[in-house]
C-alpha positions in Angstrom: 341.1 0.5 27.3 342.0 -3.1 28.3 339.8 -5.8 29.9 341.0 -7.9 32.7 338.8 -10.5 34.3 335.7 -9.0 32.7 336.4 -5.6 34.2 337.7 -2.7 32.1 341.0 -1.3 33.3 340.2 2.3 32.6 340.1 4.1 36.0 336.6 5.6 35.6 335.2 2.2 34.6 337.0 0.4 37.5 335.4 2.9 39.8 332.0 2.2 38.4 332.6 -1.6 38.6 333.6 -1.2 42.2 330.5 0.9 42.9 328.3 -1.8 41.3 330.0 -4.5 43.4 329.5 -2.3 46.5 325.8 -1.9 45.7 325.4 -5.6 45.1 327.0 -6.4 48.5 324.7 -3.9 50.3 321.6 -5.2 48.5 322.5 -8.8 49.2 322.7 -8.0 52.9 319.3 -6.3 52.8 317.8 -9.2 51.0 319.3 -11.8 53.3 317.6 -10.0 56.3 314.3 -10.5 54.4 315.1 -14.3 53.8 316.2 -13.9 50.2 319.5 -15.4 49.2 321.1 -13.7 46.2 323.5 -14.6 43.4 325.2 -12.1 41.2 325.3 -12.2 37.4 322.7 -14.9 36.7 321.9 -15.7 33.1 318.3 -16.1 32.2 316.7 -18.4 29.6 315.9 -15.4 27.4 319.6 -14.5 27.0 319.6 -11.7 29.5 321.7 -11.6 32.6 320.3 -10.4 36.0 322.7 -8.4 38.1 321.2 -10.0 41.2 318.7 -12.8 41.4 317.4 -13.9 44.8 315.1 -16.7 46.0 313.4 -17.0 49.4 312.3 -20.1 51.3 308.9 -20.0 49.6 310.5 -20.0 46.2 309.7 -16.4 45.4 312.1 -14.8 42.9 313.5 -11.2 42.9 315.6 -9.7 40.2 317.6 -6.5 41.0 319.1 -4.4 38.2 322.0 -2.3 39.5 322.7 1.2 38.0 325.6 3.3 39.0 325.4 6.2 36.5 322.6 8.2 35.0 323.8 7.4 31.5 323.7 3.6 32.3 320.1 4.0 33.6 318.8 6.1 30.7 320.4 3.8 28.2 318.7 0.7 29.6 316.0 -0.5 27.3 316.1 -4.1 28.3 314.9 -4.1 31.9 311.3 -5.2 31.0 312.9 -8.5 29.6 313.5 -9.5 33.3 309.9 -9.2 34.4 308.8 -12.6 33.2 311.5 -14.3 35.3 310.7 -12.8 38.7 307.9 -12.2 41.1 309.2 -8.7 41.9 311.7 -6.4 40.1 313.9 -3.8 41.8 316.3 -1.1 40.6 319.3 -0.6 43.0 321.5 2.5 43.0 324.3 3.8 45.2 323.5 6.4 47.9 323.4 9.9 46.5 322.1 8.8 43.1 319.4 11.1 41.5 316.2 9.2 42.0 314.0 11.5 39.9 314.2 9.3 36.7 312.6 6.4 38.6 309.4 8.5 39.0 308.9 8.7 35.3 306.7 6.4 33.2 309.8 5.0 31.4 310.8 3.2 34.7 307.3 2.2 35.7 307.2 3.3 39.4 303.9 1.4 39.7 305.7 -1.9 38.9 309.4 -1.6 39.7 310.8 -1.2 43.2 313.8 0.8 44.2 316.7 0.1 46.6 319.4 2.6 47.7 322.6 0.9 48.9 326.2 1.3 49.8 328.7 -1.5 50.4 327.5 -2.1 54.0 323.7 -2.0 53.7 320.7 -1.0 51.7 317.1 0.2 52.2 313.9 -0.1 50.2 313.0 3.3 48.8 310.0 1.9 47.1 308.4 -1.6 47.1 307.8 -3.5 43.9 304.6 -4.8 42.6 304.1 -8.6 42.8 303.6 -10.5 39.5 303.7 -14.3 39.9 306.1 -16.2 37.7 304.3 -19.1 35.8 304.9 -22.4 37.6 307.0 -24.1 34.9 309.3 -21.1 34.5 309.6 -20.8 38.3 310.6 -24.4 38.6 313.2 -24.1 35.8 314.6 -20.8 37.2 314.8 -22.2 40.7 316.6 -25.4 39.6 319.0 -23.4 37.5 319.6 -21.0 40.5 320.4 -23.9 42.8 322.7 -25.6 40.4 324.5 -22.4 39.6 325.0 -21.7 43.3 326.3 -25.2 43.9 328.7 -25.0 40.9 330.1 -21.7 42.2 330.6 -23.1 45.7 332.3 -26.2 44.2 334.5 -23.9 42.1 335.7 -22.2 45.4 336.4 -25.6 47.0 338.1 -27.1 44.0 339.1 -24.6 41.3 340.1 -27.5 39.0 336.6 -29.2 39.2 335.7 -28.0 35.7 338.5 -30.1 34.3 336.6 -33.2 35.5 333.7 -32.8 33.1 
């Protein structure tokens, strides 16, 4: 197996990566309709990386963890590490995914929301509980989110901008 641009070149893994990108696109569209603007692959202060992080006009933060296979879901023991960095946490899966594991205690249905998506759209299958992020952490996360978004935009406008630092 070879890696190219952070994506494995093995056909089965490429398929999974494309499915994850499709889910991210559909979820991002859903969130935008609810006034949340999302970024993909956002590093957190605790060393974890959120698949999607979104912020609304009131500064509320959502984190969405995308799962495209049952094995990926059942092997995820780190998802609770995201909870201190968001007001609401959601799982997102592609259409046709077996949703039964999300009803077990291991995935805290009373806490975590669930979104079902394809590349064109998504829908909330279950809302998430709200747990307010502490103000200092919210400020730091929001500032980091804004700066990361600006750097990504600048990178599209001027791919050589990193050379100027």
